[in-house]
N, C-alpha and C positions, 0 to 999 in steps of 0.2 A: 504494500500499500503506500502510495507516495505520502510524503511529509504533509502536504496540503490537505490530502484526504483524511489523514489522522487528525489534524487539527480541526477540520470541519465536523468530524464525528464527535470530538471532544466538545466543540462549541454547541453542537445540537443537543447533546446530553445535558450540559449545563443549563441551557435555556429551558429545557423541559423540566429539570429538576426545580429551577426557580419558579416556573409556572405552577407546579404542583404546590410549592410552598405558598404562593400567593393565593391560590385556590383555597388552600387551608385557612389562611388569614381572613379572607373574605367571608367564608362559611362560619368561622368561629366568632367574627365580629358581629355578624348578623344574628347568631344564635345568642350571643351576649345581650345584645340589646332588646331582643324579644323576651328573654327569661331573666333579664336583670341579674346576670350572672357576672359578678365582679371578677371572680377567680379566672374565669374564662377570658375576660377582657384583659386581664393582667397578663395572661399567656400570650396574647396577641401583641401587646405592647413589648414583651420581652424579646419577641421573635423578630421585631422590626430591623434590629441591627444585622441579622442574618440575611434578610433580603437586600439590605444595602451593600453587604459584602458581596453577594451574588452579582449585583448590578456592576460593581466595580471591576470584578473578575471578568465578566462577559464583555464589558466595554474594552478592556485590555486585550482580550482575546481577538476581538473583532479588529482592532487597530493593528495588532501585530500581524494578523493574516493579510490585511490590505497592504500593509507597508512591505512586508517581507515576501509575499507570494503574488501580489498583484493579479487577484483572481479575475476571471472574465465570465460573461454570459450567466448562466444560472448559478454558478458558485458566487459571483459577485452579488447577485440579486439576493441570494440566501443570507450572506453575511450583512448586507445592507438592511434586509428585513429583520433579522435577529437584532441588530443594533437599535432599531426603532422599537420593536417588540419589548425589548429589555427596559427601555425607558418608560413605555406605557405600564408595564408590569409593576415597576418601582412606584409609578404614580398611584396605581390601583392599591398597592400595599400601603401607601401613605394615607389613602382615604379609609382603609379598614382600620389602620392605627388610629386615625381621628375618631372614628366611631367608637372604638374601644375606650378612648380616653374620656368620652362623656360619662362612662359609668365610674371610671377610676377617679376623675376630678370631682364629679358631683355624685356620690354613691347613694345619695338619698332621692335621686331622681327616679320616680316611679310613674310610668305612663298608664293612663287608663286603658283597660282592655277594649272599651268601646271605640276609642279613637285609633287604636292600633288596627282594629277590624276595618273601620270606615276609610281609612287612608290606604288600605291593602298594602300595609307595610310588609307582611309576611310574604305576599305575593311578588312584591318588588325585590325582596332579598332572594327569593327563589328564583327570579328572573336573572338576576345579574350572576348569580352562581352558575346558572345554566349557560349563559353566554360565555362565560370564562372558560367553563370546561369544554364547551363546544368548539371554542377556539383552539384549544389544545388539541382536541381530537382531529380537527381539521388539519392542523400543522403536522401532527405525527402521521397521518394517513394521506397527506398531500391531496386533500379534497377542497378545491376552491369553492365549489358550489356550497359546501357546509359552512365555509367562512362567510359567504355573501348573504347566507340567511340570517346572520347575526345582525344585519342592518334592520331588518323588519322587526326583529325582536326588540331592538333598541327603541323603536317607536312606542312599544308597549310601556317601557320603563319611563319614557318622556311623558306619556300620557298619564300615568300614575303619579308622577312628580307634580304636574300641573294641577291635577284635580286634589292632591293631598294638601297643597298649600291653601287652596281655597277652603277645604274642609276644616283645616286646623285654625284658619283666620276666623271661620264661623264659630268654632268651638271656644276660641279665646274670648270672643265677645259674650259668649253665655257663661263662661267660666273664667273670669279674669284672674282668679287666684291660682289657676293652673298655668298661666302664661309663661313662667320660667321653664317648666317642663316641656311645654309646647315648642318653644323657641329652640330648645335642644333637639327636639324631634324634627323640626324643619331642617336644621343643620345636618342631621344624620341622613335624611331623606335626599337632601341635596348632594351629599357625598356618594350616595348609592347611585344617584342619576349620573354623576361624573364618572363612576366605575362603568356604567354602561356606555358612556361616550368612548372611553379608553378602550373598551372591548371591541367597539366599531373601528377605532383606529387599528387595532391589532388585525382585525379582519381585512382591512385594506392592505396591510403589509403582507399578509399570507397570500392574498390574491396577486400582489405585485410579484412576489417571489415565484408562484407557480404558473401564472399566466402572463407574466411580463407586461402588465398593463397597470397604469397609475389611476386609482379611483379617487384620490384625494381632491377635495373641493368639487367633485362632480356629483350630480343627483344620484342617489341610491334607489334603485328600483327593485 
């Protein structure tokens, strides 16, 4: 096996390992906010540095491959895609960390079951978890159609985000004493919406790597 091929195999495995770690971070932060599990939130917080270490390692690997081997065609697309996927995964992990910090910083924050149901928070968490896992499956199995399906799924997350903000605003008017908890919920929902956006960005990079087409800033059908 050529030296370049060996480094590409290593890079592929490292980004997959990071991806699985980020999936775990998002799933755990979502479960923590739904069940008010401070211990689980703390676990997410403690693993944030591991995600950062992966990001730096993968960035370095991509830079070395480009500088030393000057890859072309599909190899170059792969390295460029991994470089951008790496950045998006790190940002997703940051949002998961931010969600977990709500419980750590404000352990007394307890959200009403009624508003959790009305805002479809559970559905939103499940949707972003699905998108993130689907992106990994598309990457591992080299299925661009599976990646582009993420775009339509992101619309569901966006719709929940818009409706949830309206529902919470109405709830605050009726229950002004719960405004503090509700504002933190809005922040968590906004972070989930941003996770969905970054999943779409990752889908674009998978499509670029596999089909050599750039979808960035173009309408998603």
